[in-house]
Steps between C-alpha positions, in 0.01 A plus 500: 500500500638452850303799632182361347563164664546670836174690455317177417653325803395791721146492357486122552615537860238766574224296335600183684505679836157648422376153403630361830305762698184445296515126567561568870188720503292227339623248756418745779145537372439127493655444843300790645180354359592164654550664839146635472376147417418585141613301201676727254542457128610700199340496156713618209440638155730691267658770721214488750430305816219455748558420865225298666456417868229254597397390845171372628223671309709802402691534178707812442638571153724792411443707190729413208848632567822510303689175536844632584665160464395480136581867436852467643558172315399667172730792581790258556432330168471832313819647649703189425353455151581862422859446616526185287370693199758777556782245528398314184452825310843633601671171405334500160601860436861417594501207260365705210752780565785248485395382155612719214379459142740332260618733226619375168 
């Protein structure tokens, strides 16, 4: 159980670091658009995002891309839910092993 907990903590750390860099990239995009005197915005759907820059008469919209923030958040939830399931399952199996049927 301890090894599994360490694996989950390691996975959480990697996913959180990746999430930090993804958020930094999104902030860089918006600040870069501001430096070019464009207003930047993001549109979100389930696991997809659109990046739009508008300035003057021009409006630039990216094709739909994977929304890494949502993907990494789902990965965090799945990893931790799986670990919770393993913990609950192992506790239940220990409890049922400790009970012996009454004879007689």
